[in-house]
N, CA, C and O atoms as CSV, one atom per row, in Angstrom:
chain,resi,resn,atom,element,x,y,z
A,1,UNK,N,N,229.982,5.131,15.144
A,1,UNK,CA,C,231.062,5.610,14.303
A,1,UNK,C,C,232.326,5.728,15.157
A,1,UNK,O,O,232.287,6.200,16.293
A,2,UNK,N,N,233.411,5.300,14.600
A,2,UNK,CA,C,234.699,5.328,15.277
A,2,UNK,C,C,235.133,6.770,15.543
A,2,UNK,O,O,234.943,7.644,14.697
A,3,UNK,N,N,235.712,7.015,16.712
A,3,UNK,CA,C,236.140,8.365,17.098
A,3,UNK,C,C,237.179,8.930,16.120
A,3,UNK,O,O,237.207,10.137,15.878
A,4,UNK,N,N,238.023,8.075,15.565
A,4,UNK,CA,C,239.036,8.534,14.610
A,4,UNK,C,C,238.379,9.052,13.331
A,4,UNK,O,O,238.873,10.002,12.723
A,5,UNK,N,N,237.281,8.442,12.924
A,5,UNK,CA,C,236.565,8.892,11.722
A,5,UNK,C,C,235.865,10.220,12.001
A,5,UNK,O,O,235.879,11.117,11.157
A,6,UNK,N,N,235.257,10.350,13.172
A,6,UNK,CA,C,234.636,11.626,13.552
A,6,UNK,C,C,235.697,12.719,13.548
A,6,UNK,O,O,235.472,13.821,13.048
A,7,UNK,N,N,236.831,12.403,14.102
A,7,UNK,CA,C,237.934,13.354,14.163
A,7,UNK,C,C,238.396,13.750,12.768
A,7,UNK,O,O,238.642,14.927,12.503
A,8,UNK,N,N,238.514,12.770,11.872
A,8,UNK,CA,C,238.930,13.047,10.501
A,8,UNK,C,C,237.907,13.938,9.790
A,8,UNK,O,O,238.285,14.819,9.018
A,9,UNK,N,N,236.629,13.718,10.045
A,9,UNK,CA,C,235.584,14.566,9.463
A,9,UNK,C,C,235.689,16.001,9.975
A,9,UNK,O,O,235.530,16.950,9.208
A,10,UNK,N,N,235.958,16.158,11.269
A,10,UNK,CA,C,236.158,17.505,11.829
A,10,UNK,C,C,237.381,18.171,11.205
A,10,UNK,O,O,237.336,19.344,10.833
A,11,UNK,N,N,238.465,17.420,11.095
A,11,UNK,CA,C,239.685,17.958,10.487
A,11,UNK,C,C,239.428,18.402,9.051
A,11,UNK,O,O,239.878,19.469,8.633
A,12,UNK,N,N,238.702,17.576,8.300
A,12,UNK,CA,C,238.416,17.900,6.911
A,12,UNK,C,C,237.506,19.132,6.819
A,12,UNK,O,O,237.721,20.009,5.982
A,13,UNK,N,N,236.498,19.189,7.680
A,13,UNK,CA,C,235.607,20.347,7.697
A,13,UNK,C,C,236.356,21.632,7.993
A,13,UNK,O,O,236.114,22.651,7.346
A,14,UNK,N,N,237.252,21.600,8.952
A,14,UNK,CA,C,238.045,22.789,9.296
A,14,UNK,C,C,239.021,23.150,8.176
A,14,UNK,O,O,239.278,24.328,7.930
A,15,UNK,N,N,239.553,22.155,7.510
A,15,UNK,CA,C,240.459,22.421,6.396
A,15,UNK,C,C,239.714,23.124,5.255
A,15,UNK,O,O,240.208,24.108,4.704
A,16,UNK,N,N,238.545,22.626,4.906
A,16,UNK,CA,C,237.755,23.254,3.842
A,16,UNK,C,C,237.363,24.667,4.258
A,16,UNK,O,O,237.448,25.600,3.460
A,17,UNK,N,N,236.938,24.820,5.495
A,17,UNK,CA,C,236.517,26.130,5.990
A,17,UNK,C,C,237.658,27.149,5.948
A,17,UNK,O,O,237.446,28.291,5.542
A,18,UNK,N,N,238.861,26.751,6.362
A,18,UNK,CA,C,239.970,27.709,6.384
A,18,UNK,C,C,240.390,28.088,4.965
A,18,UNK,O,O,240.831,29.213,4.732
A,19,UNK,N,N,240.258,27.156,4.012
A,19,UNK,CA,C,240.550,27.503,2.624
A,19,UNK,C,C,239.524,28.501,2.084
A,19,UNK,O,O,239.883,29.403,1.326
A,20,UNK,N,N,238.265,28.352,2.462
A,20,UNK,CA,C,237.237,29.310,2.038
A,20,UNK,C,C,237.534,30.687,2.636
A,20,UNK,O,O,237.417,31.708,1.958
A,21,UNK,N,N,237.916,30.700,3.906
A,21,UNK,CA,C,238.286,31.964,4.553
A,21,UNK,C,C,239.475,32.583,3.825
A,21,UNK,O,O,239.486,33.784,3.557
A,22,UNK,N,N,240.475,31.765,3.507
A,22,UNK,CA,C,241.705,32.269,2.900
A,22,UNK,C,C,241.508,32.773,1.474
A,22,UNK,O,O,242.048,33.812,1.095
A,23,UNK,N,N,240.738,32.039,0.697
A,23,UNK,CA,C,240.623,32.367,-0.727
A,23,UNK,C,C,239.428,33.245,-1.079
A,23,UNK,O,O,239.420,33.892,-2.127
A,24,UNK,N,N,238.410,33.271,-0.203
A,24,UNK,CA,C,237.194,34.017,-0.531
A,24,UNK,C,C,236.894,35.121,0.488
A,24,UNK,O,O,236.754,36.287,0.121
A,25,UNK,N,N,236.796,34.754,1.749
A,25,UNK,CA,C,236.277,35.692,2.749
A,25,UNK,C,C,237.257,36.820,3.051
A,25,UNK,O,O,236.913,37.990,2.887
A,26,UNK,N,N,238.468,36.491,3.488
A,26,UNK,CA,C,239.406,37.565,3.821
A,26,UNK,C,C,239.736,38.461,2.632
A,26,UNK,O,O,239.761,39.682,2.786
A,27,UNK,N,N,239.993,37.895,1.444
A,27,UNK,CA,C,240.247,38.795,0.310
A,27,UNK,C,C,239.051,39.689,-0.031
A,27,UNK,O,O,239.231,40.794,-0.543
A,28,UNK,N,N,237.842,39.221,0.249
A,28,UNK,CA,C,236.661,40.037,-0.064
A,28,UNK,C,C,236.582,41.293,0.796
A,28,UNK,O,O,235.907,42.253,0.422
A,29,UNK,N,N,237.252,41.302,1.929
A,29,UNK,CA,C,237.225,42.482,2.805
A,29,UNK,C,C,237.764,43.717,2.077
A,29,UNK,O,O,237.382,44.840,2.403
A,30,UNK,N,N,238.636,43.520,1.108
A,30,UNK,CA,C,239.206,44.648,0.359
A,30,UNK,C,C,238.179,45.352,-0.521
A,30,UNK,O,O,238.402,46.485,-0.946
A,31,UNK,N,N,237.073,44.701,-0.795
A,31,UNK,CA,C,236.059,45.268,-1.675
A,31,UNK,C,C,234.982,46.054,-0.921
A,31,UNK,O,O,234.082,46.626,-1.537
A,32,UNK,N,N,235.075,46.081,0.403
A,32,UNK,CA,C,234.093,46.782,1.224
A,32,UNK,C,C,234.599,48.165,1.597
A,32,UNK,O,O,235.778,48.347,1.900
A,33,UNK,N,N,233.710,49.124,1.573
A,33,UNK,CA,C,233.989,50.412,2.201
A,33,UNK,C,C,233.949,50.187,3.708
A,33,UNK,O,O,233.322,49.238,4.177
A,34,UNK,N,N,234.605,51.042,4.456
A,34,UNK,CA,C,234.761,50.862,5.894
A,34,UNK,C,C,233.432,50.618,6.611
A,34,UNK,O,O,233.322,49.653,7.367
A,35,UNK,N,N,232.430,51.457,6.397
A,35,UNK,CA,C,231.152,51.302,7.103
A,35,UNK,C,C,230.470,49.985,6.751
A,35,UNK,O,O,229.917,49.311,7.620
A,36,UNK,N,N,230.514,49.628,5.480
A,36,UNK,CA,C,229.897,48.366,5.074
A,36,UNK,C,C,230.660,47.163,5.613
A,36,UNK,O,O,230.052,46.153,5.967
A,37,UNK,N,N,231.990,47.263,5.680
A,37,UNK,CA,C,232.777,46.168,6.240
A,37,UNK,C,C,232.440,45.975,7.715
A,37,UNK,O,O,232.310,44.840,8.174
A,38,UNK,N,N,232.299,47.041,8.446
A,38,UNK,CA,C,231.953,46.930,9.870
A,38,UNK,C,C,230.603,46.232,10.023
A,38,UNK,O,O,230.451,45.344,10.862
A,39,UNK,N,N,229.626,46.634,9.213
A,39,UNK,CA,C,228.295,45.997,9.278
A,39,UNK,C,C,228.380,44.518,8.907
A,39,UNK,O,O,227.857,43.662,9.620
A,40,UNK,N,N,229.045,44.219,7.784
A,40,UNK,CA,C,229.160,42.828,7.335
A,40,UNK,C,C,229.964,41.997,8.318
A,40,UNK,O,O,229.627,40.842,8.578
A,41,UNK,N,N,231.012,42.567,8.860
A,41,UNK,CA,C,231.891,41.850,9.779
A,41,UNK,C,C,231.125,41.355,10.996
A,41,UNK,O,O,231.362,40.245,11.474
A,42,UNK,N,N,230.216,42.169,11.494
A,42,UNK,CA,C,229.403,41.755,12.655
A,42,UNK,C,C,228.594,40.504,12.309
A,42,UNK,O,O,228.547,39.553,13.088
A,43,UNK,N,N,227.971,40.512,11.157
A,43,UNK,CA,C,227.178,39.358,10.710
A,43,UNK,C,C,228.099,38.161,10.460
A,43,UNK,O,O,227.816,37.044,10.893
A,44,UNK,N,N,229.189,38.411,9.765
A,44,UNK,CA,C,230.135,37.348,9.409
A,44,UNK,C,C,230.686,36.642,10.646
A,44,UNK,O,O,230.685,35.413,10.708
A,45,UNK,N,N,231.157,37.409,11.632
A,45,UNK,CA,C,231.790,36.781,12.796
A,45,UNK,C,C,230.799,35.942,13.595
A,45,UNK,O,O,231.161,34.890,14.123
A,46,UNK,N,N,229.563,36.396,13.685
A,46,UNK,CA,C,228.556,35.589,14.383
A,46,UNK,C,C,228.291,34.284,13.637
A,46,UNK,O,O,228.234,33.212,14.239
A,47,UNK,N,N,228.132,34.391,12.340
A,47,UNK,CA,C,227.812,33.196,11.544
A,47,UNK,C,C,228.980,32.224,11.462
A,47,UNK,O,O,228.790,31.015,11.592
A,48,UNK,N,N,230.171,32.734,11.252
A,48,UNK,CA,C,231.329,31.843,11.129
A,48,UNK,C,C,231.646,31.204,12.483
A,48,UNK,O,O,232.093,30.059,12.549
A,49,UNK,N,N,231.408,31.958,13.563
A,49,UNK,CA,C,231.644,31.415,14.899
A,49,UNK,C,C,230.763,30.214,15.206
A,49,UNK,O,O,231.201,29.268,15.861
A,50,UNK,N,N,229.527,30.251,14.737
A,50,UNK,CA,C,228.597,29.136,14.947
A,50,UNK,C,C,229.092,27.883,14.230
A,50,UNK,O,O,228.838,26.767,14.682
A,51,UNK,N,N,229.788,28.063,13.129
A,51,UNK,CA,C,230.346,26.923,12.399
A,51,UNK,C,C,231.680,26.463,12.971
A,51,UNK,O,O,231.903,25.270,13.177
A,52,UNK,N,N,232.558,27.420,13.223
A,52,UNK,CA,C,233.941,27.087,13.573
A,52,UNK,C,C,234.099,26.588,15.009
A,52,UNK,O,O,234.759,25.576,15.243
A,53,UNK,N,N,233.510,27.278,15.951
A,53,UNK,CA,C,233.777,26.939,17.356
A,53,UNK,C,C,233.372,25.514,17.731
A,53,UNK,O,O,234.158,24.837,18.393
A,54,UNK,N,N,232.196,25.019,17.348
A,54,UNK,CA,C,231.905,23.614,17.695
A,54,UNK,C,C,232.901,22.630,17.082
A,54,UNK,O,O,233.270,21.635,17.706
A,55,UNK,N,N,233.332,22.922,15.850
A,55,UNK,CA,C,234.300,22.012,15.216
A,55,UNK,C,C,235.662,22.091,15.901
A,55,UNK,O,O,236.312,21.067,16.113
A,56,UNK,N,N,236.097,23.311,16.248
A,56,UNK,CA,C,237.387,23.446,16.936
A,56,UNK,C,C,237.342,22.783,18.311
A,56,UNK,O,O,238.289,22.107,18.712
A,57,UNK,N,N,236.247,22.979,19.025
A,57,UNK,CA,C,236.106,22.357,20.353
A,57,UNK,C,C,236.061,20.839,20.218
A,57,UNK,O,O,236.684,20.124,21.003
A,58,UNK,N,N,235.317,20.343,19.216
A,58,UNK,CA,C,235.279,18.903,18.980
A,58,UNK,C,C,236.641,18.348,18.633
A,58,UNK,O,O,237.022,17.280,19.113
A,59,UNK,N,N,237.381,19.068,17.799
A,59,UNK,CA,C,238.708,18.625,17.379
A,59,UNK,C,C,239.665,18.522,18.566
A,59,UNK,O,O,240.352,17.514,18.730
A,60,UNK,N,N,239.707,19.556,19.381
A,60,UNK,CA,C,240.660,19.518,20.505
A,60,UNK,C,C,240.204,18.527,21.580
A,60,UNK,O,O,241.036,17.909,22.244
A,61,UNK,N,N,238.902,18.376,21.752
A,61,UNK,CA,C,238.391,17.415,22.732
A,61,UNK,C,C,238.778,15.997,22.340
A,61,UNK,O,O,239.279,15.232,23.164
A,62,UNK,N,N,238.542,15.650,21.080
A,62,UNK,CA,C,238.909,14.302,20.625
A,62,UNK,C,C,240.416,14.111,20.679
A,62,UNK,O,O,240.885,13.030,21.035
A,63,UNK,N,N,241.179,15.131,20.336
A,63,UNK,CA,C,242.634,15.025,20.401
A,63,UNK,C,C,243.098,14.764,21.834
A,63,UNK,O,O,243.984,13.942,22.068
A,64,UNK,N,N,242.494,15.464,22.782
A,64,UNK,CA,C,242.842,15.238,24.194
A,64,UNK,C,C,242.455,13.830,24.643
A,64,UNK,O,O,243.209,13.172,25.359
A,65,UNK,N,N,241.291,13.380,24.223
A,65,UNK,CA,C,240.868,12.010,24.550
A,65,UNK,C,C,241.863,11.015,23.973
A,65,UNK,O,O,242.266,10.067,24.646
A,66,UNK,N,N,242.255,11.236,22.723
A,66,UNK,CA,C,243.185,10.313,22.072
A,66,UNK,C,C,244.550,10.304,22.754
A,66,UNK,O,O,245.165,9.248,22.899
A,67,UNK,N,N,245.020,11.467,23.170
A,67,UNK,CA,C,246.355,11.500,23.787
A,67,UNK,C,C,246.340,10.845,25.169
A,67,UNK,O,O,247.343,10.266,25.588
A,68,UNK,N,N,245.214,10.931,25.877
A,68,UNK,CA,C,245.147,10.319,27.204
A,68,UNK,C,C,244.805,8.834,27.154
A,68,UNK,O,O,245.149,8.092,28.075
A,69,UNK,N,N,244.138,8.392,26.097
A,69,UNK,CA,C,243.790,6.973,26.016
A,69,UNK,C,C,244.813,6.173,25.223
A,69,UNK,O,O,245.046,5.000,25.516
A,70,UNK,N,N,245.430,6.799,24.217
A,70,UNK,CA,C,246.413,6.122,23.373
A,70,UNK,C,C,247.535,7.101,23.086
A,70,UNK,O,O,247.555,7.739,22.033
A,71,UNK,N,N,248.454,7.219,24.006
A,71,UNK,CA,C,249.548,8.172,23.836
A,71,UNK,C,C,250.496,7.656,22.759
A,71,UNK,O,O,251.126,6.610,22.916
A,72,UNK,N,N,250.586,8.406,21.666
A,72,UNK,CA,C,251.530,8.083,20.596
A,72,UNK,C,C,252.227,9.370,20.171
A,72,UNK,O,O,251.792,10.471,20.509
A,73,UNK,N,N,253.292,9.213,19.440
A,73,UNK,CA,C,254.011,10.367,18.905
A,73,UNK,C,C,253.105,11.170,17.980
A,73,UNK,O,O,253.136,12.401,17.989
A,74,UNK,N,N,252.291,10.465,17.174
A,74,UNK,CA,C,251.363,11.143,16.265
A,74,UNK,C,C,250.342,11.977,17.032
A,74,UNK,O,O,250.036,13.107,16.650
A,75,UNK,N,N,249.822,11.413,18.108
A,75,UNK,CA,C,248.843,12.154,18.912
A,75,UNK,C,C,249.462,13.387,19.553
A,75,UNK,O,O,248.808,14.421,19.683
A,76,UNK,N,N,250.717,13.275,19.950
A,76,UNK,CA,C,251.412,14.419,20.542
A,76,UNK,C,C,251.627,15.521,19.501
A,76,UNK,O,O,251.394,16.696,19.785
A,77,UNK,N,N,252.063,15.150,18.314
A,77,UNK,CA,C,252.239,16.132,17.237
A,77,UNK,C,C,250.898,16.774,16.900
A,77,UNK,O,O,250.803,17.990,16.732
A,78,UNK,N,N,249.873,15.950,16.806
A,78,UNK,CA,C,248.528,16.422,16.487
A,78,UNK,C,C,248.066,17.473,17.498
A,78,UNK,O,O,247.616,18.553,17.114
A,79,UNK,N,N,248.176,17.160,18.767
A,79,UNK,CA,C,247.746,18.103,19.798
A,79,UNK,C,C,248.577,19.381,19.757
A,79,UNK,O,O,248.043,20.473,19.953
A,80,UNK,N,N,249.856,19.256,19.507
A,80,UNK,CA,C,250.725,20.432,19.399
A,80,UNK,C,C,250.282,21.334,18.244
A,80,UNK,O,O,250.243,22.556,18.393
A,81,UNK,N,N,249.952,20.742,17.103
A,81,UNK,CA,C,249.483,21.518,15.961
A,81,UNK,C,C,248.150,22.203,16.263
A,81,UNK,O,O,247.938,23.354,15.882
A,82,UNK,N,N,247.265,21.498,16.941
A,82,UNK,CA,C,245.964,22.078,17.295
A,82,UNK,C,C,246.152,23.246,18.262
A,82,UNK,O,O,245.506,24.284,18.114
A,83,UNK,N,N,247.014,23.085,19.232
A,83,UNK,CA,C,247.312,24.191,20.157
A,83,UNK,C,C,247.870,25.375,19.372
A,83,UNK,O,O,247.567,26.527,19.683
A,84,UNK,N,N,248.678,25.095,18.363
A,84,UNK,CA,C,249.196,26.162,17.498
A,84,UNK,C,C,248.076,26.922,16.798
A,84,UNK,O,O,248.123,28.148,16.698
A,85,UNK,N,N,247.073,26.201,16.314
A,85,UNK,CA,C,245.921,26.846,15.674
A,85,UNK,C,C,245.185,27.722,16.683
A,85,UNK,O,O,244.844,28.867,16.388
A,86,UNK,N,N,244.941,27.176,17.876
A,86,UNK,CA,C,244.228,27.940,18.904
A,86,UNK,C,C,245.005,29.197,19.292
A,86,UNK,O,O,244.425,30.277,19.405
A,87,UNK,N,N,246.314,29.058,19.496
A,87,UNK,CA,C,247.132,30.223,19.858
A,87,UNK,C,C,247.107,31.271,18.753
A,87,UNK,O,O,246.938,32.462,19.016
A,88,UNK,N,N,247.277,30.819,17.526
A,88,UNK,CA,C,247.243,31.738,16.393
A,88,UNK,C,C,245.894,32.448,16.311
A,88,UNK,O,O,245.830,33.660,16.105
A,89,UNK,N,N,244.836,31.690,16.473
A,89,UNK,CA,C,243.485,32.256,16.387
A,89,UNK,C,C,243.244,33.286,17.474
A,89,UNK,O,O,242.816,34.403,17.187
A,90,UNK,N,N,243.513,32.924,18.713
A,90,UNK,CA,C,243.130,33.793,19.823
A,90,UNK,C,C,244.152,34.877,20.134
A,90,UNK,O,O,243.795,35.902,20.713
A,91,UNK,N,N,245.405,34.679,19.767
A,91,UNK,CA,C,246.403,35.717,20.010
A,91,UNK,C,C,246.538,36.702,18.853
A,91,UNK,O,O,246.910,37.858,19.057
A,92,UNK,N,N,246.236,36.241,17.634
A,92,UNK,CA,C,246.428,37.109,16.472
A,92,UNK,C,C,245.122,37.492,15.787
A,92,UNK,O,O,244.871,38.673,15.547
A,93,UNK,N,N,244.296,36.510,15.474
A,93,UNK,CA,C,243.123,36.793,14.656
A,93,UNK,C,C,241.979,37.416,15.437
A,93,UNK,O,O,241.302,38.305,14.920
A,94,UNK,N,N,241.747,36.984,16.649
A,94,UNK,CA,C,240.686,37.614,17.446
A,94,UNK,C,C,240.975,39.105,17.640
A,94,UNK,O,O,240.067,39.915,17.453
A,95,UNK,N,N,242.204,39.507,18.009
A,95,UNK,CA,C,242.473,40.949,18.117
A,95,UNK,C,C,242.288,41.698,16.790
A,95,UNK,O,O,241.787,42.823,16.785
A,96,UNK,N,N,242.684,41.089,15.673
A,96,UNK,CA,C,242.490,41.764,14.387
A,96,UNK,C,C,241.003,41.934,14.083
A,96,UNK,O,O,240.577,42.978,13.590
A,97,UNK,N,N,240.227,40.908,14.377
A,97,UNK,CA,C,238.776,41.009,14.152
A,97,UNK,C,C,238.130,42.006,15.118
A,97,UNK,O,O,237.168,42.686,14.762
A,98,UNK,N,N,238.652,42.089,16.319
A,98,UNK,CA,C,238.138,43.092,17.258
A,98,UNK,C,C,238.415,44.499,16.727
A,98,UNK,O,O,237.575,45.387,16.868
A,99,UNK,N,N,239.565,44.708,16.128
A,99,UNK,CA,C,239.873,46.009,15.527
A,99,UNK,C,C,238.886,46.356,14.419
A,99,UNK,O,O,238.426,47.494,14.327
A,100,UNK,N,N,238.563,45.380,13.581
A,100,UNK,CA,C,237.579,45.634,12.528
A,100,UNK,C,C,236.242,46.014,13.150
A,100,UNK,O,O,235.593,46.959,12.702
A,101,UNK,N,N,235.830,45.288,14.172
A,101,UNK,CA,C,234.561,45.585,14.843
A,101,UNK,C,C,234.549,46.992,15.438
A,101,UNK,O,O,233.503,47.639,15.489
A,102,UNK,N,N,235.708,47.461,15.885
A,102,UNK,CA,C,235.819,48.808,16.462
A,102,UNK,C,C,236.011,49.885,15.402
A,102,UNK,O,O,236.059,51.074,15.719
A,103,UNK,N,N,236.120,49.467,14.137
A,103,UNK,CA,C,236.324,50.435,13.062
A,103,UNK,C,C,237.774,50.801,12.830
A,103,UNK,O,O,238.071,51.751,12.106
A,104,UNK,N,N,238.683,50.048,13.444
A,104,UNK,CA,C,240.116,50.293,13.251
A,104,UNK,C,C,240.567,49.410,12.089
A,104,UNK,O,O,241.062,48.299,12.278
A,105,UNK,N,N,240.379,49.944,10.879
A,105,UNK,CA,C,240.596,49.156,9.669
A,105,UNK,C,C,241.477,49.953,8.711
A,105,UNK,O,O,241.253,51.140,8.474
A,106,UNK,N,N,242.477,49.274,8.171
A,106,UNK,CA,C,243.265,49.864,7.084
A,106,UNK,C,C,243.725,48.736,6.175
A,106,UNK,O,O,243.490,47.561,6.459
A,107,UNK,N,N,244.374,49.097,5.092
A,107,UNK,CA,C,244.828,48.090,4.133
A,107,UNK,C,C,245.847,47.140,4.753
A,107,UNK,O,O,245.905,45.964,4.395
A,108,UNK,N,N,246.642,47.647,5.676
A,108,UNK,CA,C,247.641,46.807,6.340
A,108,UNK,C,C,246.964,45.686,7.131
A,108,UNK,O,O,247.419,44.543,7.096
A,109,UNK,N,N,245.891,46.002,7.838
A,109,UNK,CA,C,245.162,44.992,8.610
A,109,UNK,C,C,244.546,43.951,7.674
A,109,UNK,O,O,244.607,42.753,7.950
A,110,UNK,N,N,243.965,44.399,6.590
A,110,UNK,CA,C,243.372,43.465,5.625
A,110,UNK,C,C,244.440,42.550,5.046
A,110,UNK,O,O,244.206,41.356,4.860
A,111,UNK,N,N,245.602,43.103,4.763
A,111,UNK,CA,C,246.718,42.307,4.255
A,111,UNK,C,C,247.180,41.284,5.305
A,111,UNK,O,O,247.420,40.120,4.985
A,112,UNK,N,N,247.300,41.732,6.554
A,112,UNK,CA,C,247.745,40.842,7.627
A,112,UNK,C,C,246.800,39.666,7.810
A,112,UNK,O,O,247.249,38.547,8.061
A,113,UNK,N,N,245.497,39.900,7.686
A,113,UNK,CA,C,244.538,38.805,7.812
A,113,UNK,C,C,244.843,37.701,6.799
A,113,UNK,O,O,244.898,36.523,7.151
A,114,UNK,N,N,245.037,38.089,5.556
A,114,UNK,CA,C,245.303,37.107,4.503
A,114,UNK,C,C,246.680,36.483,4.677
A,114,UNK,O,O,246.822,35.263,4.593
A,115,UNK,N,N,247.688,37.302,4.916
A,115,UNK,CA,C,249.055,36.818,5.016
A,115,UNK,C,C,249.239,35.849,6.182
A,115,UNK,O,O,249.758,34.748,6.002
A,116,UNK,N,N,248.816,36.257,7.367
A,116,UNK,CA,C,249.018,35.414,8.551
A,116,UNK,C,C,248.081,34.216,8.597
A,116,UNK,O,O,248.350,33.241,9.298
A,117,UNK,N,N,246.986,34.287,7.856
A,117,UNK,CA,C,246.079,33.144,7.847
A,117,UNK,C,C,246.695,31.929,7.160
A,117,UNK,O,O,246.239,30.803,7.360
A,118,UNK,N,N,247.739,32.155,6.344
A,118,UNK,CA,C,248.423,31.011,5.747
A,118,UNK,C,C,248.973,30.078,6.818
A,118,UNK,O,O,249.113,28.878,6.581
A,119,UNK,N,N,249.284,30.613,7.986
A,119,UNK,CA,C,249.755,29.772,9.101
A,119,UNK,C,C,248.679,28.769,9.472
A,119,UNK,O,O,248.959,27.580,9.623
A,120,UNK,N,N,247.433,29.249,9.621
A,120,UNK,CA,C,246.342,28.339,9.995
A,120,UNK,C,C,246.017,27.377,8.851
A,120,UNK,O,O,245.669,26.223,9.102
A,121,UNK,N,N,246.124,27.828,7.618
A,121,UNK,CA,C,245.922,26.923,6.479
A,121,UNK,C,C,246.942,25.782,6.552
A,121,UNK,O,O,246.590,24.610,6.416
A,122,UNK,N,N,248.188,26.138,6.764
A,122,UNK,CA,C,249.252,25.131,6.852
A,122,UNK,C,C,249.008,24.180,8.027
A,122,UNK,O,O,249.112,22.962,7.876
A,123,UNK,N,N,248.684,24.739,9.195
A,123,UNK,CA,C,248.479,23.898,10.371
A,123,UNK,C,C,247.310,22.939,10.182
A,123,UNK,O,O,247.436,21.746,10.459
A,124,UNK,N,N,246.171,23.453,9.711
A,124,UNK,CA,C,245.014,22.571,9.537
A,124,UNK,C,C,245.230,21.568,8.416
A,124,UNK,O,O,244.721,20.450,8.500
A,125,UNK,N,N,245.962,21.924,7.376
A,125,UNK,CA,C,246.280,20.951,6.324
A,125,UNK,C,C,247.168,19.846,6.885
A,125,UNK,O,O,246.962,18.669,6.591
A,126,UNK,N,N,248.141,20.221,7.683
A,126,UNK,CA,C,249.038,19.239,8.293
A,126,UNK,C,C,248.277,18.325,9.250
A,126,UNK,O,O,248.488,17.113,9.259
A,127,UNK,N,N,247.395,18.911,10.052
A,127,UNK,CA,C,246.576,18.120,10.978
A,127,UNK,C,C,245.745,17.099,10.199
A,127,UNK,O,O,245.719,15.918,10.544
A,128,UNK,N,N,245.070,17.560,9.154
A,128,UNK,CA,C,244.242,16.644,8.367
A,128,UNK,C,C,245.083,15.535,7.741
A,128,UNK,O,O,244.730,14.361,7.843
A,129,UNK,N,N,246.189,15.893,7.096
A,129,UNK,CA,C,247.019,14.889,6.432
A,129,UNK,C,C,247.610,13.899,7.431
A,129,UNK,O,O,247.690,12.705,7.144
A,130,UNK,N,N,248.021,14.382,8.591
A,130,UNK,CA,C,248.543,13.493,9.638
A,130,UNK,C,C,247.479,12.498,10.069
A,130,UNK,O,O,247.749,11.301,10.171
A,131,UNK,N,N,246.272,12.985,10.321
A,131,UNK,CA,C,245.222,12.084,10.793
A,131,UNK,C,C,244.694,11.174,9.684
A,131,UNK,O,O,244.258,10.056,9.955
A,132,UNK,N,N,244.733,11.643,8.452
A,132,UNK,CA,C,244.393,10.770,7.328
A,132,UNK,C,C,245.402,9.619,7.257
A,132,UNK,O,O,245.026,8.458,7.096
A,133,UNK,N,N,246.667,9.956,7.378
A,133,UNK,CA,C,247.727,8.951,7.381
A,133,UNK,C,C,247.505,7.921,8.494
A,133,UNK,O,O,247.589,6.714,8.269
A,134,UNK,N,N,247.221,8.428,9.697
A,134,UNK,CA,C,247.010,7.522,10.848
A,134,UNK,C,C,245.789,6.635,10.610
A,134,UNK,O,O,245.824,5.443,10.916
A,135,UNK,N,N,244.726,7.197,10.076
A,135,UNK,CA,C,243.505,6.412,9.815
A,135,UNK,C,C,243.728,5.339,8.757
A,135,UNK,O,O,243.112,4.274,8.812
A,136,UNK,N,N,244.595,5.610,7.806
A,136,UNK,CA,C,244.849,4.656,6.729
A,136,UNK,C,C,245.820,3.549,7.128
A,136,UNK,O,O,245.977,2.575,6.391
A,137,UNK,N,N,246.469,3.681,8.274
A,137,UNK,CA,C,247.415,2.659,8.733
A,137,UNK,C,C,246.699,1.432,9.244
A,137,UNK,O,O,247.343,0.473,9.669
């Protein structure tokens, strides 16, 4: 299988996953009482991590391979967008999830998860559409 197709599948998988997080998972946090959210959050983060991390690592690995083997403007934009997702995830979302794990939860934090996650939705949608465009050329 061509590396570009594998990459497109990873991009599509991450796009679907982030939409599920945005429309189902994060909004559902509002329906949990604090103690139940802490319990569920522990299970959720372990399970979602098993899905997300291999795909994110695969995505950035293939992007790096592509930029070093075939340097193009599209590959540069792609890698920049992926770095944006990683920065957003590890600088903003990991700390918010750590707060939930520690029991530091309020409505503002739940709102921030949904509101700021639109950034990752936008980035992953752009990444997918860019790579779909490149694959169709």
